[in-house]
N, C-alpha and C positions, 0 to 999 in steps of 0.2 A: 129409207134408201140413202146410201152415201153418194156424194158427188165427188168425182175425180176428174183430173185433167185428161183431155183426150186430144189426139191429133187426127182422128177419123170418126169412128162410130161412137154412139152414146155409151158412156161408162156406167149408166144406171143399172142397178140390179134389183131383182125382186127380193122380198122378205123371205127368210128361211121357212117360216111357217106356211106361207103361200106356196112356195116351191114344193114342200112336202105334200100339201093338199092336192096340187096339180098332179104331182107324180103318182100319188095314191089313186086318183081317179083313173089314170091310165093303167097303172100296175094291176089294179083289181079287175081289169077287163080281159078275161081269158080269151075271148075271140080275137081281140087286138094282138095279143101275144102270139097266138097261133098264126095269124095272118102275116105279121111282120117277121116272125122267126122262120117262115117258110121261104123267104127270099134270101139270096146270098149277098145282096147289096146291103150297105149300111143304111139303117133307118134311124133317124133322130127326130124327136119331136122337141121343139124349143118353145119357150114362153116368149112373151113380148119383149123380154130383155136379152134374148138370144141365149138363154140358159137351158141346159138339157133337163127335160122332165121325163123323158122316155127314150130308150134305145132298144134295138133288137139284139139278139144273141150274136149275130155276125160282128157288130161293132164291139161288143164286150170281148169276143174272142180276139179281135184285132188288138185291143188294148191289153189283153192278157189279164183281164179282170173277171172275177167271179161274182162280185157284189156290185150291182148296178147303183146302189145307194152311194157308192164312192164318187160317182160322177154327177149325181143330181146337183143342179145349181152351177155346174161348170159350163163354160162356153166351149164350143168345139175345139178351138185352138188350145185351150187349157187342158182339155181331156187328152189330146194327142201330143201334148208337150211341145207345141210350136215354140221355136226359139224367140219369137217376138211377143208371145202371149203375156209375158210378165215384164215387158220393157217399160210399160207405164203402170201406175197403181190401179188404173181402171181395168186392166186385164185384156183379154182377147178382143181385138177389134179397135183398140185405142191407140196403137202406135202408128207412126207414119208409114210403116211397111204394110200395114193392114189395108191400105187403099188398093193394093195390087192383089189382095187375097181373094181367091175365088169363093171361099166359104162365106166370108162376111158380106161380100157383094151379092152372092146368091140369096142370102138371108134377107 
């Protein structure tokens, strides 16, 4: 895990291999896909580092993405291209603006 400067939330991130393992556990669960794809709201499952390891089809449609693996390991602000997500090297949640963000505070 790399350490980065932060003005708000932790900049720590999980290892790519662990993210893939976490994502695979959820991706391979057919019941979970059917359940979460049946709702029109966005469903995101995040790991302990606020990184996406699962999302439903509604969120993919919103992003205009067909391949969920493109967003594995991203934080919500990075996935939706928040203007502040790349302000600090630590990414989403680490800028001074993130203190007012509903997403990072809800997480």
